[in-house]
C-alpha positions in Angstrom: -17.1 46.3 12.2 -16.8 48.3 8.8 -15.9 44.7 7.1 -18.7 43.0 8.9 -21.1 45.6 7.7 -19.7 45.5 4.0 -20.0 41.7 4.1 -23.7 42.1 5.5 -25.2 44.4 3.0 -22.6 44.4 0.1 -21.9 40.4 -0.2 -22.9 40.5 -4.0 -19.9 42.9 -4.7 -17.4 41.2 -2.7 -18.4 37.8 -4.4 -18.5 39.1 -7.7 -15.0 40.5 -7.1 -13.6 37.2 -6.1 -15.1 35.5 -8.9 -13.6 37.9 -11.1 -10.0 37.2 -9.6 -10.6 33.6 -9.7 -11.5 33.6 -13.6 -8.3 35.7 -14.0 -6.2 33.4 -11.9 -7.7 30.1 -13.5 -4.7 29.2 -15.7 -2.5 29.3 -12.5 -5.0 27.3 -10.8 -5.1 24.7 -13.3 -1.3 24.7 -13.4 -0.9 24.2 -9.7 -3.8 21.3 -9.8 -1.9 19.5 -12.5 1.5 19.9 -11.2 0.0 18.5 -7.9 -1.5 15.5 -9.7 1.7 14.6 -11.6 4.3 15.3 -8.8 3.9 11.7 -7.3 4.6 10.5 -11.0 7.5 12.4 -11.4 9.0 11.7 -8.0 8.5 8.0 -8.6 10.1 8.1 -11.9 13.1 10.2 -10.5 13.8 8.1 -7.3 12.9 4.7 -8.4 14.0 4.7 -11.6 16.4 7.4 -12.7 18.7 8.0 -10.0 19.5 4.1 -9.5 20.1 4.4 -13.4 22.4 7.3 -13.2 24.4 5.9 -10.2 24.8 2.5 -12.2 26.2 4.3 -15.0 28.4 6.5 -13.2 29.7 3.5 -11.2 29.3 5.2 -8.0 27.4 4.2 -4.6 27.1 7.9 -3.4 23.5 8.6 -2.4 23.8 12.3 -3.1 23.9 13.3 -6.8 25.5 16.6 -7.8 23.0 19.5 -8.6 23.6 19.6 -12.3 22.8 15.6 -12.3 19.6 16.3 -10.4 18.7 19.1 -12.5 19.1 16.9 -15.8 17.3 14.0 -14.2 14.4 16.3 -13.0 13.9 17.3 -16.7 14.0 13.6 -17.9 11.3 12.4 -15.1 8.9 15.4 -16.2 9.3 14.4 -19.8 8.9 10.6 -19.1 5.8 11.4 -17.2 4.2 13.6 -19.7 5.0 11.0 -22.3 3.5 8.3 -20.1 0.4 10.2 -19.0 0.1 11.2 -22.9 0.3 7.7 -24.1 -2.2 6.2 -21.5 -4.7 8.9 -22.3 -4.6 8.3 -26.2 -4.8 4.4 -25.5 -7.8 5.0 -23.2 -9.5 7.6 -25.4 -8.6 5.7 -28.6 -10.4 2.6 -27.3 -13.2 4.4 -25.7 -14.5 7.1 -27.8 -15.3 5.2 -31.0 -17.5 2.8 -28.8 -19.2 5.7 -26.7 -19.9 7.1 -30.3 -21.4 4.0 -31.6 -23.6 3.5 -28.2 -24.7 7.3 -28.5 -25.6 6.9 -32.3 -27.4 3.7 -31.5 -29.6 5.1 -28.4 -30.6 8.4 -30.9 -31.5 6.2 -34.0 -33.2 3.4 -31.9 -35.0 5.5 -29.4 -38.3 5.3 -30.9 -38.0 1.4 -30.8 -37.1 1.7 -27.1 -40.1 3.7 -26.2 -42.2 1.0 -28.3 -40.3 -1.7 -26.4 -40.9 -0.1 -23.1 -44.8 0.4 -23.8 -45.0 -3.1 -24.7 -43.2 -4.3 -21.8 -45.6 -2.4 -19.5 -48.8 -3.7 -21.4 -47.6 -7.4 -20.9 -47.1 -6.5 -17.3 -50.7 -5.2 -17.3 -52.1 -8.2 -19.1 -50.7 -10.9 -16.6 -52.0 -8.5 -13.7 -55.7 -7.4 -14.2 -55.6 -6.0 -10.6 -52.7 -3.9 -11.4 -54.0 -2.9 -14.5 -57.4 -1.6 -13.1 -55.5 0.1 -10.2 -53.3 1.9 -13.1 -56.7 2.9 -14.9 -58.1 4.4 -11.9 -55.3 6.6 -11.1 -54.8 7.7 -15.0 -58.5 8.4 -14.9 -58.4 10.6 -11.9 -55.1 12.4 -12.9 -55.4 12.6 -16.5 -57.0 16.1 -16.5 -54.4 17.5 -14.1 -51.8 15.8 -16.0 -52.9 17.5 -19.3 -53.4 21.0 -17.5 -49.9 20.6 -16.1 -48.5 19.8 -19.5 -50.2 22.5 -21.2 -49.8 25.2 -18.7 -46.7 24.3 -17.2 -44.3 21.9 -19.2 -44.6 23.2 -22.5 -43.9 26.7 -21.6 -40.9 25.7 -19.7 -39.5 23.5 -22.3 -39.8 26.4 -24.8 -38.0 28.6 -22.5 -35.4 26.0 -22.2 -35.1 25.8 -25.7 -34.6 29.5 -26.1 -32.1 29.5 -23.3 -30.3 26.6 -25.1 -30.2 28.2 -28.6 -29.0 31.6 -27.3 -26.4 30.1 -25.2 -24.6 28.1 -27.6 -22.3 30.8 -28.6 -21.3 31.5 -25.3 -20.9 27.9 -24.8 -18.2 27.7 -27.6 -16.7 30.7 -26.2 -16.2 29.1 -22.6 -15.2 26.1 -24.0 -12.3 27.8 -26.0 -11.5 29.9 -23.1 -11.3 26.7 -20.9 -9.0 25.0 -23.4 -6.9 28.0 -23.6 -6.5 28.3 -19.6 -6.0 24.5 -19.6 -2.7 25.2 -22.1 -1.5 27.9 -20.1 -1.8 25.8 -17.2 -0.3 23.0 -18.6 3.1 25.0 -19.0 2.6 26.4 -15.7 2.7 23.0 -14.3 6.1 22.2 -16.0 7.5 25.2 -14.7 6.1 24.1 -11.3 7.2 20.7 -11.3 11.0 21.6 -12.4 11.4 23.8 -9.5 9.2 22.6 -7.0 11.7 22.1 -3.9 12.5 25.6 -4.4 8.9 26.9 -4.4 8.2 24.5 -1.2 11.4 26.4 0.4 10.6 29.6 -0.3 6.9 28.6 1.2 8.4 27.6 4.3 10.6 31.0 4.6 7.2 33.1 4.3 5.7 30.6 7.2 8.6 31.3 9.4 8.7 34.8 8.6 5.0 35.5 9.7 5.0 33.2 12.6 6.8 32.0 15.9 8.8 29.1 15.2 6.8 26.8 17.3 3.5 27.9 15.3 5.5 27.3 12.0 6.5 24.0 12.6 2.9 23.0 13.9 1.6 24.6 10.7 4.2 22.9 8.3 3.2 19.6 10.1 -0.2 19.9 9.5 0.5 20.9 6.0 2.6 17.9 5.3 -0.3 15.7 7.0 -3.1 17.1 4.9 -0.8 16.4 1.5 -0.2 12.7 2.5 -4.0 12.2 3.5 -5.0 14.0 0.5 -2.8 12.6 -2.4 -3.4 9.1 -0.6 -7.3 9.7 -1.1 -7.1 11.2 -4.8 -4.8 8.1 -5.6 -6.5 5.4 -4.1 -9.8 6.7 -5.5 -8.7 6.7 -8.9 -7.5 3.2 -8.8 -10.9 2.2 -7.0 -12.8 3.6 -9.8 -10.9 2.0 -12.3 -11.3 -1.2 -10.6 -15.0 -0.5 -10.2 -15.5 0.3 -13.8 -13.6 -2.9 -14.9 -15.8 -4.9 -12.7 -18.9 -3.1 -14.0 -17.7 -3.9 -17.5 -17.1 -7.5 -17.1 -20.3 -7.9 -15.2 -22.4 -6.4 -17.7 -20.9 -8.2 -20.4 -21.6 -11.7 -18.7 -25.1 -10.7 -18.1 -25.6 -9.3 -21.6 -26.5 -5.6 -20.3 -27.1 -3.4 -23.4 -24.4 -0.5 -23.8 -22.1 -2.1 -21.2 -19.0 0.0 -22.3 -21.0 3.0 -22.0 -22.7 2.2 -18.5 -19.2 1.1 -17.3 -17.7 4.5 -18.2 -20.5 6.3 -16.2 -20.1 4.2 -13.4 -16.4 4.6 -13.4 -16.2 8.2 -14.0 -18.9 8.9 -11.3 -17.5 6.6 -8.6 -14.8 9.4 -8.2 -17.3 11.5 -6.5 -17.6 10.2 -2.9 -20.6 9.0 -1.3 -23.2 9.9 -3.9 -21.2 9.3 -7.0 -22.5 5.7 -7.3 -26.1 6.7 -7.2 -25.6 9.5 -9.6 -24.0 6.9 -12.1 -26.6 4.2 -11.3 -29.7 6.2 -12.0 -29.1 7.4 -15.5 -27.3 3.9 -16.4 -30.6 2.0 -15.4 -33.0 4.3 -17.1 -31.2 3.7 -20.2 -31.1 -0.1 -19.6 -34.8 0.2 -18.7 -35.6 1.3 -22.1 -33.6 -1.4 -24.1 -34.5 -4.1 -21.6 -36.4 -3.9 -18.6 -35.5 -7.1 -17.0 -32.2 -6.3 -17.3 -32.4 -3.2 -15.5 -33.5 -5.3 -12.1 -30.3 -7.2 -12.7 -28.1 -4.2 -13.3 -29.4 -2.5 -10.1 
């Protein structure tokens, strides 16, 4: 009853305390997340490559490998995983970042031309459709005063307030980015430690579960955890592969259609596709607006 009362009337203090604990534990959380993501790669390299190579090198058919050899092979598998992931990320960003930078610079430099191009396309549409032009003029005449009042009284003050917030928050943003990088570095070190002894940590977790619950409840709990792990890791792996395929298909399709900024659009589509359900829409809307400013008919083809 006391806890319910405190949760009802002092929830702000509770959530503030939880937020503080999460911020302090963020490097550990990052380490667990990285270790969980890299664990399947480590397992594959260890069991499919290093174990057979070790058995072949020592000329034995025994399935069990002694503890010292297993520790050495674990360290080699972690090192190989880090090298592979580092090489893949380096190749990906070395190809991607220059094209993205060129695309963004081109957008900034040619933005006035894109606005002029969009206005010209709208005027051509109106010239070919007098009824549509008349309807647009009626709507503009009716709502122009309201639009002007909204721009003067609402939009401009809000933009000024936003600019003040952005200008005052730049230092905080730099500090936040530096803190996030520091937490990621510590989490990376923690993830290596977790990957090296993940069987020991799993065994200790099982002991804790069996010490807290009865044997039947503990068995059910561990079975459910294993099911959640198989489902979740399968979903994450499949979603990443699916997003890579979608990004490649989008890049090929936009290149064949001559869509402007094909690489930038494909990266947006591939990255947002990781988000379930709403991801494709979140990627399609800004990409369509970008293409609309450059080439309105291509926007329709893209959608």
